[in-house]
C-alpha positions as CSV (number, residue, x, y, z in Angstrom):
1,M,66.6,-56.8,25.0
2,A,69.6,-56.7,23.3
3,V,68.9,-59.1,21.2
4,A,65.6,-57.8,20.9
5,F,67.3,-54.1,19.8
6,G,69.6,-56.4,17.4
7,L,66.9,-57.6,15.6
8,L,65.0,-54.6,15.2
9,A,68.4,-52.7,14.2
10,W,68.6,-55.8,11.4
11,L,65.1,-55.4,10.2
12,R,65.6,-51.7,9.7
13,A,68.8,-51.8,7.9
14,R,67.5,-54.1,5.7
15,D,64.2,-52.1,4.9
16,R,66.6,-49.0,4.3
17,Q,68.5,-51.1,2.1
18,L,65.6,-52.0,0.0
19,A,64.3,-48.3,0.1
20,E,67.8,-47.2,-0.9
21,Q,68.5,-49.7,-3.5
22,R,64.7,-48.8,-4.9
23,L,65.5,-45.1,-5.0
24,I,69.1,-45.8,-6.8
25,G,67.4,-47.9,-9.5
26,E,64.9,-45.0,-10.0
27,R,67.5,-42.5,-10.6
28,A,69.6,-44.9,-12.6
29,R,66.5,-45.3,-14.9
30,D,65.7,-41.5,-14.9
31,N,69.0,-40.6,-16.0
32,A,69.4,-43.2,-18.8
33,F,66.0,-41.3,-20.0
34,A,67.7,-37.7,-19.6
35,V,70.9,-38.8,-21.2
36,T,69.1,-40.4,-24.2
37,Q,66.8,-37.3,-24.4
38,A,70.2,-35.0,-24.4
39,L,72.1,-37.4,-27.0
40,D,68.7,-37.5,-29.4
41,A,68.4,-33.6,-29.1
42,Q,72.2,-33.0,-30.3
43,I,72.4,-35.1,-32.9
44,G,69.1,-33.9,-34.3
45,Q,70.5,-30.2,-34.1
46,A,73.4,-31.6,-35.8
47,Q,71.5,-33.2,-38.8
48,T,69.6,-29.6,-39.3
49,L,72.6,-27.9,-38.8
50,L,74.4,-30.0,-41.6
51,Q,71.8,-30.2,-43.7
52,S,71.0,-26.2,-43.7
53,L,74.4,-25.4,-44.2
54,T,74.5,-27.2,-47.4
55,Y,73.1,-24.1,-48.7
56,V,75.4,-21.9,-47.3
57,V,79.2,-23.1,-48.1
58,D,80.5,-23.4,-51.7
59,P,82.9,-26.1,-52.2
60,G,84.0,-24.5,-55.7
61,A,85.3,-21.3,-53.4
62,P,89.2,-21.3,-52.6
63,S,90.1,-23.2,-49.1
64,V,91.0,-20.3,-47.8
65,V,87.5,-18.4,-48.2
66,T,85.9,-22.0,-47.1
67,D,88.2,-22.1,-44.0
68,S,87.2,-18.3,-43.4
69,V,83.1,-19.0,-43.8
70,L,83.4,-22.1,-41.5
71,R,85.6,-20.3,-38.9
72,V,83.1,-17.6,-38.5
73,L,80.4,-19.9,-38.7
74,H,82.4,-21.9,-35.9
75,E,82.9,-19.0,-33.8
76,R,79.3,-18.1,-33.2
77,M,77.6,-21.3,-32.4
78,V,76.0,-21.8,-29.0
79,A,76.6,-25.7,-29.5
80,P,80.2,-27.0,-28.2
81,Y,81.2,-28.5,-31.9
82,A,84.9,-29.1,-32.2
83,N,85.2,-28.7,-35.9
84,L,83.6,-27.5,-39.0
85,F,85.1,-29.1,-42.3
86,V,84.2,-29.8,-46.2
87,V,85.6,-33.1,-48.0
88,D,85.7,-33.6,-51.6
89,T,84.1,-36.9,-52.7
90,A,87.5,-38.4,-52.2
91,G,87.5,-37.8,-48.5
92,T,90.6,-34.6,-49.1
93,L,89.9,-31.7,-47.1
94,I,88.5,-28.7,-49.0
95,G,88.0,-26.4,-45.7
96,A,87.7,-26.5,-41.9
97,A,86.8,-24.2,-38.9
98,R,90.3,-25.7,-37.5
99,I,93.2,-26.9,-39.2
100,H,95.6,-29.3,-38.1
101,P,99.4,-27.9,-37.0
102,A,101.1,-30.3,-39.2
103,G,98.9,-29.3,-42.1
104,R,95.7,-30.0,-44.0
105,R,96.6,-33.5,-45.2
106,R,96.3,-34.8,-41.8
107,M,92.9,-33.8,-42.2
108,D,91.9,-36.1,-45.2
109,V,88.7,-38.7,-44.2
110,G,88.5,-41.2,-47.2
111,D,90.0,-43.7,-44.8
112,R,87.0,-43.0,-41.9
113,P,84.4,-45.5,-41.8
114,Y,81.5,-42.5,-41.0
115,F,83.0,-41.0,-44.3
116,L,82.6,-44.3,-46.4
117,D,79.0,-44.9,-44.8
118,T,78.0,-41.2,-45.7
119,R,79.2,-41.8,-49.3
120,R,77.3,-45.3,-49.5
121,A,73.9,-43.9,-48.2
122,Q,74.0,-40.3,-49.7
123,R,72.3,-39.1,-46.2
124,F,73.3,-37.8,-43.3
125,T,75.1,-40.2,-40.8
126,V,76.3,-40.5,-37.0
127,G,80.0,-42.5,-37.4
128,D,81.1,-44.3,-34.2
129,P,83.5,-42.4,-32.0
130,V,87.1,-41.6,-33.6
131,R,90.5,-39.5,-32.5
132,S,90.6,-36.0,-33.4
133,R,93.0,-35.0,-36.4
134,A,92.9,-31.5,-36.0
135,R,94.0,-31.5,-31.9
136,S,96.8,-32.0,-30.4
137,D,95.6,-33.8,-27.9
138,S,94.0,-36.7,-30.0
139,A,90.5,-36.4,-28.4
140,W,87.5,-38.6,-28.9
141,L,85.0,-37.4,-31.0
142,I,81.6,-38.2,-32.6
143,P,82.0,-36.9,-36.0
144,F,78.5,-36.4,-38.2
145,M,78.4,-36.0,-41.8
146,A,76.0,-35.3,-44.5
147,P,76.4,-35.0,-48.6
148,V,76.1,-31.6,-50.0
149,P,74.3,-31.4,-53.7
150,D,74.9,-29.4,-56.6
151,Q,71.6,-27.3,-56.4
152,R,71.9,-27.1,-60.5
153,T,72.1,-31.1,-61.1
154,G,71.7,-32.4,-58.0
155,R,74.8,-34.5,-57.7
156,T,77.0,-35.0,-54.7
157,V,79.8,-32.6,-55.1
158,A,81.2,-32.6,-51.7
159,Y,80.5,-33.6,-48.1
160,I,80.0,-31.4,-44.9
161,G,80.8,-32.6,-41.5
162,A,80.9,-31.6,-37.7
163,T,82.4,-32.8,-34.4
164,I,81.5,-32.9,-31.0
165,L,84.3,-33.8,-27.9
166,V,82.7,-36.7,-26.6
167,D,83.1,-35.0,-23.1
168,S,81.2,-32.1,-24.3
169,L,78.1,-34.0,-25.1
170,E,75.1,-32.6,-22.8
171,G,74.3,-36.7,-22.0
172,V,77.9,-36.9,-20.8
173,Q,78.0,-34.1,-18.5
174,M,75.3,-34.8,-17.0
175,A,76.0,-38.7,-16.3
176,R,79.6,-37.1,-14.8
177,R,77.2,-35.8,-12.0
178,L,76.4,-38.7,-10.8
179,P,77.7,-40.5,-7.6
180,Q,80.9,-41.6,-7.8
181,G,81.7,-44.8,-9.3
182,S,79.1,-44.4,-11.9
183,V,78.9,-45.0,-15.2
184,L,77.3,-44.0,-18.5
185,T,77.9,-46.7,-21.3
186,V,76.6,-46.4,-24.9
187,L,76.8,-49.5,-27.2
188,N,75.8,-49.8,-30.9
189,T,74.0,-52.8,-32.1
190,K,77.3,-55.4,-32.4
191,G,78.6,-54.3,-28.7
192,R,80.9,-51.7,-29.8
193,I,81.3,-49.3,-26.9
194,I,80.7,-46.0,-28.4
195,I,80.9,-43.7,-24.8
196,R,82.0,-45.1,-21.6
197,T,82.7,-42.4,-18.9
198,L,85.0,-44.5,-16.4
199,D,88.6,-45.6,-18.4
200,T,87.6,-43.7,-21.9
201,D,90.9,-44.2,-23.6
202,R,90.8,-47.7,-22.8
203,W,87.4,-48.9,-23.6
204,V,86.2,-46.7,-26.4
205,G,86.0,-48.4,-29.5
206,R,86.5,-51.7,-27.9
207,Q,83.9,-54.7,-28.1
208,F,81.9,-55.2,-24.9
209,P,83.0,-58.3,-23.1
210,G,80.2,-61.0,-23.2
211,F,78.1,-58.9,-25.5
212,S,75.1,-61.0,-27.1
213,E,73.1,-59.2,-29.7
214,R,69.9,-61.2,-28.9
215,G,70.2,-60.8,-25.2
216,Q,70.4,-57.2,-25.7
217,A,67.4,-57.4,-28.2
218,E,65.2,-59.0,-25.4
219,Q,66.1,-57.0,-22.5
220,P,63.6,-54.6,-21.5
221,V,64.3,-50.8,-21.3
222,G,64.0,-49.0,-17.9
223,I,66.0,-51.9,-16.1
224,D,67.0,-51.4,-12.3
225,T,68.4,-55.0,-12.0
226,I,72.0,-55.3,-9.9
227,V,74.7,-56.3,-12.6
228,P,78.0,-56.4,-11.9
229,S,80.0,-55.1,-14.3
230,D,82.2,-57.4,-17.0
231,I,84.4,-54.5,-16.7
232,D,85.3,-53.4,-13.4
233,R,83.4,-56.0,-11.3
234,I,81.4,-52.9,-9.5
235,D,77.8,-54.0,-8.4
236,R,75.5,-51.6,-9.9
237,L,71.9,-50.7,-10.6
238,F,71.5,-50.0,-14.6
239,G,68.8,-48.2,-16.3
240,S,68.9,-48.5,-19.9
241,E,67.3,-46.6,-23.1
242,Y,67.0,-46.9,-26.9
243,M,68.1,-43.9,-28.6
244,R,66.1,-42.4,-31.5
245,N,68.0,-40.6,-34.2
246,T,70.8,-43.5,-33.9
247,P,70.8,-47.4,-33.3
248,W,72.6,-47.2,-29.9
249,R,71.4,-48.1,-26.8
250,V,72.3,-46.1,-23.8
251,Y,73.0,-47.8,-19.9
252,V,73.5,-45.9,-16.7
253,G,74.8,-47.3,-13.7
254,I,74.8,-46.1,-10.5
255,P,76.9,-48.2,-7.7
256,V,74.7,-49.7,-4.8
257,T,77.2,-49.6,-2.4
258,E,75.3,-46.3,-1.3
259,A,72.4,-48.1,-0.3
260,F,74.6,-51.1,1.5
261,A,76.9,-48.4,3.3
262,A,73.7,-46.5,4.7
263,A,71.8,-49.9,6.1
264,R,75.1,-50.8,7.4
265,L,75.0,-47.4,9.4
266,Q,71.5,-47.6,9.9
267,F,72.0,-51.0,12.0
268,I,74.9,-50.0,14.1
269,Y,73.1,-46.6,15.1
270,D,70.1,-48.8,16.3
271,F,72.0,-51.3,17.9
272,L,73.9,-48.9,19.6
273,I,70.6,-46.9,20.7
274,G,69.2,-50.1,22.0
275,L,72.2,-50.6,24.3
276,L,72.1,-47.4,26.1
277,G,68.6,-48.1,27.3
278,G,66.6,-47.3,29.8
279,V,67.6,-43.2,31.3
280,F,69.1,-42.1,28.1
281,V,66.3,-43.4,25.5
282,V,63.9,-40.3,26.4
283,F,66.8,-38.2,26.3
284,I,68.3,-39.3,22.9
285,A,64.6,-39.3,21.4
286,S,64.2,-36.0,22.1
287,W,67.4,-34.8,21.3
288,V,67.1,-36.9,18.0
289,T,64.0,-36.0,17.0
290,G,64.4,-32.0,17.7
291,R,68.1,-31.4,16.8
292,L,68.6,-34.2,13.8
293,L,65.4,-36.1,12.4
294,R,63.1,-33.2,12.2
295,P,65.1,-31.2,9.8
296,I,66.3,-34.6,7.9
297,E,62.3,-35.3,7.6
298,S,61.5,-31.7,6.2
299,L,64.7,-32.5,3.6
300,T,63.1,-35.7,2.9
301,L,59.3,-34.4,2.1
302,D,60.9,-31.6,0.4
303,A,63.3,-34.0,-2.0
304,R,60.1,-36.2,-2.3
305,A,58.0,-33.0,-3.6
306,I,60.6,-32.5,-6.0
307,S,60.3,-35.6,-7.1
308,E,56.7,-35.6,-7.4
309,G,56.8,-32.3,-10.0
310,D,56.9,-29.6,-7.7
311,M,59.8,-27.7,-9.1
312,R,59.6,-24.4,-6.9
313,R,59.8,-26.3,-3.5
314,R,62.8,-25.7,-1.4
315,S,64.3,-26.5,1.8
316,Q,63.5,-23.9,4.4
317,I,66.2,-25.3,6.8
318,T,69.1,-21.9,7.8
319,S,70.9,-23.6,10.7
320,D,75.0,-23.3,10.4
321,D,75.0,-26.9,11.2
322,E,75.7,-29.8,8.4
323,V,71.8,-30.1,8.2
324,G,71.8,-26.8,7.5
325,E,74.8,-27.1,4.8
326,L,72.8,-30.2,3.4
327,A,70.0,-28.3,2.5
328,R,71.4,-25.3,1.0
329,T,73.1,-27.9,-1.4
330,F,70.2,-29.5,-2.1
331,N,68.4,-26.0,-3.0
332,A,71.5,-25.6,-5.3
333,M,70.9,-28.8,-6.8
334,A,67.0,-28.3,-7.7
335,D,67.5,-24.9,-9.0
336,A,70.6,-27.2,-11.2
337,I,67.9,-29.5,-12.0
338,V,65.6,-26.7,-12.7
339,D,68.0,-24.9,-15.2
340,R,68.6,-28.0,-17.0
341,E,64.9,-29.1,-17.5
342,A,64.6,-25.8,-19.1
343,A,67.4,-26.3,-21.4
344,L,66.4,-29.5,-22.3
345,T,63.0,-28.5,-23.1
346,A,64.1,-25.4,-25.9
347,S,66.2,-28.3,-27.3
348,Q,63.1,-30.6,-27.7
349,D,61.3,-27.8,-28.9
350,R,63.7,-27.1,-32.0
351,L,63.7,-30.7,-32.6
352,R,60.0,-31.1,-32.3
353,E,59.6,-27.8,-34.9
354,A,62.1,-29.1,-37.4
355,Q,60.0,-32.6,-37.4
356,K,56.8,-30.8,-37.8
357,L,58.4,-29.3,-40.8
358,E,59.6,-32.3,-42.3
359,A,56.2,-34.2,-41.5
360,L,54.7,-31.1,-43.6
361,G,57.0,-31.8,-46.4
362,S,56.2,-35.3,-46.6
363,F,52.5,-35.1,-45.8
364,A,52.3,-32.3,-48.9
365,G,54.7,-34.3,-51.6
366,G,52.3,-37.1,-51.2
367,I,49.4,-35.2,-51.8
368,A,50.9,-33.7,-55.0
369,H,52.3,-37.1,-56.0
370,D,48.5,-38.5,-56.2
371,F,47.0,-35.4,-57.6
372,N,49.5,-35.3,-60.3
373,N,49.2,-38.8,-61.3
374,Y,45.1,-38.2,-61.3
375,L,45.7,-34.9,-63.5
376,S,48.1,-37.4,-65.9
377,S,45.1,-39.2,-66.9
378,I,42.6,-36.6,-66.8
379,L,44.4,-34.3,-69.0
380,G,45.5,-37.4,-71.5
381,H,41.8,-38.5,-71.8
382,V,40.3,-34.6,-71.9
383,E,43.0,-34.1,-74.8
384,L,42.2,-37.4,-76.8
385,A,38.6,-36.5,-76.6
386,R,39.2,-33.0,-77.8
387,E,41.1,-34.6,-81.2
388,T,37.8,-36.2,-82.0
389,V,35.8,-33.0,-81.5
390,P,35.6,-30.4,-84.9
391,P,36.7,-27.4,-84.3
392,Q,33.6,-25.4,-85.0
393,H,31.8,-28.0,-82.5
394,D,30.5,-26.1,-79.1
395,A,32.0,-29.1,-77.2
396,R,35.9,-28.0,-78.4
397,A,35.7,-25.1,-76.0
398,E,34.6,-27.0,-73.5
399,L,37.1,-29.4,-73.6
400,D,39.4,-26.3,-74.0
401,H,38.2,-24.8,-70.7
402,A,38.4,-28.4,-68.9
403,I,42.3,-28.7,-70.2
404,D,43.2,-25.2,-68.9
405,A,41.7,-26.0,-65.7
406,T,43.8,-29.0,-65.4
407,R,46.7,-27.0,-65.8
408,R,45.9,-25.0,-63.2
409,A,45.7,-27.7,-61.0
410,A,49.3,-28.8,-62.0
411,D,50.2,-25.2,-61.0
412,L,48.7,-25.9,-57.6
413,T,50.4,-28.9,-57.0
414,R,53.7,-27.4,-58.4
415,Q,53.1,-25.0,-55.5
416,I,52.6,-27.5,-52.7
417,L,55.6,-29.0,-53.7
418,V,57.3,-25.8,-52.4
419,F,56.6,-27.2,-48.9
420,S,58.4,-30.2,-49.6
421,R,61.5,-29.4,-51.0
422,Q,61.9,-32.5,-52.4
423,Q,61.2,-32.0,-56.5
424,V,64.0,-32.5,-59.0
425,V,66.1,-29.5,-59.3
426,E,65.8,-27.9,-62.6
427,P,67.2,-24.7,-63.8
428,R,65.9,-23.1,-66.4
429,L,65.1,-19.9,-68.0
430,V,61.8,-18.2,-66.2
431,N,60.2,-15.0,-66.7
432,P,60.3,-13.2,-63.1
433,N,56.7,-11.7,-63.6
434,E,55.4,-15.0,-64.2
435,I,57.0,-16.3,-61.1
436,V,55.5,-13.8,-58.7
437,R,52.0,-13.8,-60.4
438,G,52.0,-17.7,-60.6
439,I,52.2,-17.9,-56.5
440,E,50.4,-14.5,-55.7
441,R,47.7,-16.5,-54.3
442,L,49.4,-18.6,-52.2
443,L,51.5,-15.7,-50.8
444,A,48.3,-13.9,-49.5
445,R,46.8,-16.7,-48.0
446,V,50.4,-17.1,-46.1
447,L,50.2,-13.7,-45.1
448,G,46.6,-14.1,-43.6
449,E,43.7,-11.3,-43.7
450,N,45.4,-8.6,-41.7
451,V,48.3,-8.1,-44.1
452,A,47.5,-6.8,-47.2
453,L,49.8,-8.1,-50.4
454,S,50.5,-5.6,-53.3
455,C,52.7,-6.6,-56.3
456,Q,54.4,-4.4,-58.9
457,Y,55.4,-5.7,-62.1
458,D,57.9,-5.1,-64.9
459,D,57.2,-6.4,-68.2
460,T,60.1,-5.0,-70.0
461,L,62.5,-7.5,-67.9
462,G,64.6,-10.0,-69.1
463,S,64.6,-13.8,-68.2
464,I,66.3,-15.5,-64.9
465,R,67.8,-18.8,-64.4
466,V,66.4,-20.5,-61.5
467,D,64.6,-23.1,-60.4
468,P,61.2,-22.3,-60.2
469,G,60.0,-24.4,-57.1
470,R,63.2,-23.0,-55.5
471,F,63.0,-19.8,-56.1
472,E,59.1,-20.0,-54.9
473,Q,60.5,-21.4,-51.9
474,V,62.6,-18.3,-51.3
475,L,59.1,-15.9,-51.7
476,M,57.3,-18.0,-49.2
477,N,60.4,-17.6,-46.7
478,L,60.2,-13.9,-47.4
479,A,56.7,-13.6,-47.0
480,T,56.5,-16.0,-43.4
481,N,59.1,-13.7,-42.0
482,A,57.3,-10.6,-42.9
483,R,53.8,-12.2,-41.6
484,D,56.0,-12.7,-38.4
485,A,57.0,-9.2,-37.8
486,M,53.4,-7.8,-38.7
487,P,51.6,-9.6,-35.4
488,Q,49.1,-6.6,-35.9
489,G,48.8,-6.7,-39.4
490,G,50.3,-4.5,-42.3
491,Q,51.5,-4.3,-45.6
492,F,53.8,-6.4,-47.7
493,H,54.7,-5.5,-50.9
494,I,56.8,-7.3,-53.6
495,G,58.6,-5.3,-56.4
496,L,60.2,-6.3,-60.0
497,S,62.6,-3.6,-61.3
498,R,66.0,-3.6,-63.5
499,L,69.1,-2.7,-61.8
500,H,72.7,-2.0,-63.2
501,V,75.6,-2.8,-60.6
502,E,78.5,-0.8,-60.9
503,A,82.5,-1.6,-60.1
504,G,82.7,-1.0,-56.0
505,S,79.3,-1.5,-55.1
506,V,78.3,-1.9,-51.4
507,L,75.7,-4.7,-52.5
508,G,77.9,-7.2,-53.0
509,A,77.1,-8.2,-56.3
510,E,79.8,-8.8,-59.7
511,P,79.2,-5.4,-62.1
512,G,76.1,-6.0,-64.5
513,T,72.4,-6.2,-64.9
514,Y,70.4,-7.9,-62.4
515,V,66.6,-8.2,-61.9
516,C,65.6,-7.2,-58.8
517,F,63.0,-8.4,-56.3
518,T,62.0,-6.1,-53.4
519,A,59.9,-7.4,-50.4
520,R,59.4,-4.6,-48.3
521,D,57.1,-4.9,-45.0
522,S,56.0,-2.3,-42.6
523,G,56.6,-4.1,-39.7
524,E,59.0,-3.6,-36.4
525,G,62.1,-4.0,-38.4
526,I,65.4,-5.9,-37.2
527,P,67.7,-4.1,-34.6
528,R,70.7,-2.8,-36.1
529,E,73.1,-4.9,-33.6
530,V,71.9,-8.6,-35.1
531,L,71.7,-7.3,-38.7
532,D,74.4,-9.0,-39.8
533,R,73.0,-12.3,-38.2
534,I,69.9,-13.0,-40.2
535,F,71.6,-15.2,-42.4
536,E,73.2,-16.9,-39.8
537,P,71.7,-20.8,-39.6
538,F,69.3,-21.1,-36.5
539,F,69.5,-17.5,-35.5
540,T,66.4,-15.7,-34.6
541,T,65.1,-12.8,-32.6
542,K,61.2,-14.9,-32.5
543,E,60.0,-16.3,-29.6
544,R,60.5,-19.9,-28.9
545,G,58.3,-22.1,-30.8
546,R,57.7,-19.6,-33.5
547,G,60.7,-20.8,-35.8
548,T,63.5,-22.5,-36.5
549,G,66.0,-19.7,-37.5
550,L,66.5,-21.4,-41.1
551,G,64.4,-19.7,-43.2
552,L,66.3,-16.9,-44.1
553,A,69.6,-19.1,-44.4
554,I,67.9,-21.5,-46.7
555,A,66.7,-18.5,-49.3
556,Y,70.3,-17.0,-49.1
557,G,71.9,-20.4,-50.1
558,I,69.2,-20.5,-52.9
559,V,69.5,-17.2,-54.1
560,K,74.0,-17.6,-53.9
561,Q,73.8,-20.9,-55.6
562,A,71.7,-18.9,-58.5
563,G,74.3,-16.9,-58.9
564,G,72.5,-14.0,-57.3
565,V,72.9,-11.9,-54.0
566,M,70.3,-11.3,-51.2
567,T,70.6,-8.0,-49.1
568,V,68.7,-6.4,-46.4
569,D,68.2,-2.9,-45.0
570,S,66.2,-2.5,-41.7
571,A,65.9,-0.9,-38.4
572,S,63.8,-1.0,-35.2
573,G,60.4,0.6,-36.0
574,S,61.2,1.3,-39.7
575,G,60.1,-1.9,-41.2
576,T,62.4,-4.1,-43.2
577,T,63.7,-4.2,-46.9
578,L,65.0,-7.5,-48.6
579,R,66.5,-7.6,-51.9
580,V,67.0,-10.4,-54.3
581,L,69.4,-10.0,-57.4
582,L,69.9,-12.4,-60.1
583,P,71.3,-11.9,-63.6
584,E,68.9,-10.8,-65.8
585,L,69.5,-13.2,-69.4
586,N,68.6,-11.5,-72.9
587,R,67.1,-14.8,-73.6
588,P,63.5,-15.5,-73.9
589,A,61.8,-17.6,-71.1
590,D,60.9,-21.4,-71.8
591,L,57.2,-21.4,-71.6
592,P,55.8,-24.4,-71.8
593,T,53.3,-23.0,-74.1
594,R,55.5,-23.0,-76.8
595,I,55.6,-26.8,-76.8
596,D,51.7,-27.0,-77.2
597,E,51.6,-24.6,-80.3
598,A,54.5,-27.0,-82.3
599,P,53.1,-29.8,-84.0
600,P,53.7,-32.7,-82.2
601,P,56.3,-35.0,-83.5
602,A,55.8,-38.7,-84.4
603,G,57.7,-41.7,-84.8
604,Q,57.8,-45.9,-85.3
605,E,60.2,-46.5,-82.6
606,R,59.0,-49.5,-79.8
607,L,58.5,-47.7,-76.4
608,L,57.9,-49.6,-72.7
609,V,56.0,-47.4,-70.4
610,V,56.3,-48.4,-66.8
611,D,54.0,-47.0,-64.1
612,D,52.8,-48.2,-60.7
613,E,49.2,-46.6,-61.5
614,P,47.6,-48.2,-64.4
615,A,45.1,-45.5,-65.5
616,V,48.5,-42.8,-66.1
617,A,50.7,-46.0,-67.8
618,K,47.1,-46.8,-70.5
619,I,47.0,-43.2,-70.9
620,A,50.6,-42.7,-72.1
621,E,50.1,-45.9,-74.1
622,R,46.8,-44.4,-76.1
623,L,48.9,-40.9,-76.6
624,L,52.0,-42.5,-78.0
625,Q,50.3,-45.0,-79.7
626,Q,48.3,-42.3,-81.6
627,A,51.4,-40.8,-82.6
628,G,52.6,-43.7,-84.5
629,Y,54.9,-45.4,-82.2
630,E,54.4,-49.0,-81.0
631,V,54.2,-48.9,-77.6
632,E,53.5,-51.7,-74.6
633,S,53.0,-50.3,-71.0
634,A,54.0,-52.3,-67.6
635,I,52.5,-51.7,-64.3
636,G,55.6,-52.2,-61.6
637,A,59.2,-52.7,-62.5
638,R,58.7,-56.7,-62.2
639,D,56.0,-56.7,-65.2
640,A,58.8,-54.5,-66.9
641,L,61.5,-56.9,-66.4
642,S,59.6,-59.6,-67.7
643,R,58.6,-57.6,-71.0
644,F,62.2,-56.7,-71.4
645,D,63.7,-60.1,-71.7
646,T,61.7,-61.0,-74.5
647,Q,61.1,-57.8,-76.9
648,H,62.9,-55.4,-78.0
649,F,62.2,-51.9,-77.3
650,D,64.0,-49.2,-78.3
651,M,63.2,-46.5,-75.3
652,V,61.7,-47.0,-71.7
653,I,59.5,-44.2,-70.2
654,S,59.4,-44.8,-66.4
655,D,57.8,-43.6,-63.3
656,V,60.5,-42.2,-60.6
657,V,58.5,-43.4,-57.4
658,M,57.2,-46.9,-57.6
659,P,56.8,-49.7,-54.9
660,G,59.2,-52.6,-54.7
661,M,61.7,-51.4,-56.7
662,S,62.4,-47.4,-58.3
663,G,62.5,-46.0,-61.5
664,P,66.1,-45.5,-61.3
665,E,66.7,-49.0,-60.1
666,L,64.8,-50.1,-62.5
667,V,66.7,-48.0,-65.2
668,R,70.2,-49.4,-63.7
669,E,69.2,-53.1,-64.5
670,L,67.8,-52.4,-68.0
671,T,70.5,-50.4,-69.3
672,R,73.2,-52.8,-67.7
673,R,71.4,-55.5,-70.1
674,R,71.2,-52.8,-73.1
675,P,73.6,-49.8,-72.7
676,E,72.0,-48.2,-75.7
677,L,68.5,-48.0,-74.1
678,R,67.1,-44.5,-74.3
679,V,65.2,-43.4,-71.0
680,L,63.0,-41.0,-69.9
681,F,61.5,-40.2,-66.6
682,V,58.4,-39.1,-65.4
683,S,57.3,-38.3,-61.6
684,G,54.8,-36.0,-59.9
685,Y,57.2,-36.0,-56.8
686,A,60.5,-37.8,-55.4
687,D,59.8,-38.7,-52.1
688,D,63.3,-39.8,-51.5
689,D,66.6,-37.4,-51.5
690,A,68.5,-40.1,-53.1
691,L,66.4,-40.9,-55.9
692,V,66.6,-37.3,-56.6
693,A,70.1,-37.1,-56.7
694,D,70.4,-40.3,-58.6
695,I,68.4,-39.0,-61.2
696,A,70.4,-35.4,-61.9
697,A,73.6,-37.6,-61.2
698,R,72.8,-40.0,-64.2
699,Q,71.5,-36.9,-66.3
700,V,68.6,-38.5,-67.7
701,A,65.8,-36.6,-69.2
702,F,62.7,-35.9,-66.9
703,L,59.6,-34.8,-67.6
704,P,56.7,-33.2,-64.7
705,K,53.6,-35.2,-64.5
706,P,51.2,-34.1,-65.5
707,F,52.0,-34.2,-68.8
708,S,50.2,-32.9,-72.1
709,R,49.8,-35.0,-75.3
710,A,52.4,-32.0,-76.5
711,S,55.0,-32.4,-74.2
712,L,55.2,-36.3,-73.9
713,L,55.7,-36.4,-77.8
714,H,58.5,-33.6,-77.9
715,K,60.2,-35.3,-75.1
716,V,60.1,-38.7,-76.4
717,R,61.1,-37.7,-79.9
718,D,63.9,-35.2,-78.4
719,V,65.0,-38.4,-76.2
720,L,65.3,-40.6,-79.6
721,D,67.0,-38.4,-81.4
722,A,69.7,-37.2,-78.9
723,R,73.0,-38.5,-80.4
724,R,74.6,-39.7,-76.9
725,G,73.2,-43.1,-75.1
726,V,72.4,-42.7,-72.1
727,P,74.9,-42.6,-69.3
């Protein structure tokens, strides 16, 4: 009988071990997924934060001012950022929220790999962990950095960075709540340890022993195999997941000792029960069933219900013994899971909203690119046809109508680019009335049918110097916020006027004369207690999922970089009035029509036209040949390089976005061979921040698509007559 009970006890222990092992494996996989989601969400939030702050910080301001601005932003942030800082293009500190006691020079990052990577790539970068230079404890930090472009030229003038303590990462905190002996390890593609929750100071930054790039690539995600750690020789069940926002892989390992210990305890317990035998069997079974097994079974059912998605399930055991204490601990754990899940859902919602905006911008930019190519071909052919028709012929008027319609279509694509925010920045003198008139229809569609739009113009106003597309984005953001403040409908008014600012004015503007854009809605208004925070990044009073909190912050940054100020006046229940003040210039606006009125210049130079769209290349070739130039067209960069090697050209006219090799890349190669070569870029849409920055940094002439015959000939002549060569 003892042998039988011993065998039964062994079988039950084995089954218990396998069951516990399976549960631990599932827990490891689930935690690896949860940790990955949390880390991805924090990296996505850091990227959105830094990109929005490029509009807020001013690298040219004194260090004391920059320190103060960053300190205020840092203190008001909910996320656990250790520091916010701005450096120049050499990595020298400009300003920071926290300054090292030993001085600012201790915080220069010119030698940091993440700074060098960001400067080389000219985009947002997540660095490997580094020791803090701003903290006395030299804690491990995860650094983030993004370039800060000059909004007038697009050239990178500084870099903004943020750091998060490794121990404050949500994913690390989640891992530390796992059973004792559990470990979170994050590796990059080369096997370097990015994060490790055990022996952090010893292992972070070192190579993982026995790492194989091929082995890691072939290893599936979600594994639950027992693997002895190459570091501490502890058998663990591991789950793994790839991160989305950075090329890291997350491993969560839970020791299997829990499963083995539970199995051994089960074996001893069952064997002892068998040895008691006979008389005590019924008594012990009754006692165990009534006092122990039933509560544990009830608790097991509760745990299973929660694992299957019923997060409202709680244990009803209220006894004062160990089982009751276990039930209360179980309920507290379930409450914590619900809270963490809600926080994770909110982070994912914000990330998805930002991704939707990015996708919308890319989609809108792609549409604008194709439309501008088609419109360039249409406009060129119609203008050529117009030249062959006598002025008194009826067809002349019809062709004029076709040209006007094509230009209106070009205005529409320009408005579409407001959503993409990827166009080349071109500040110029513009008529403020014409900006509002040009976007009035689009504003009406954004506001919707239940919001009445009214505009008041002032034709006595002078010019303002802005990038029209960027300023249209400001008006779009103001209209969107007004619409959200009037869910039941209302009125939205935009008025233009002249405003004289005296010294000591509360408006925050320098003394002078300004063009004032007044945006007023009849909505619910903004409470006084949050009025001072509406221009902060990520601050919003809207419901979750209805906004990112970046609209007004971006608008504020654009206005500030244009030399203006932005003010707000509001109260609950009385609507909101936002004012944008831009310096008034007593000079006429740069009207495109003036180019068309002047006689188109001619020339005899040899020109090379490069475009991946054959129709655009051919129409540009015909327009230039008609003006006397010797012209050849090349379809793509490869064709252009082959022609350039065998012929002499005085100037190259290149599209920006081309497959294989972009326009800036082609021009770099051509000017290397012939430094005196003149260059003109043409494009309807630049879909890459690096391309836009490259064009601005080189200070090369730029002509947007679609272009008229007159604008093309004038721009070509201006570039050829320039005294200096192309940088």
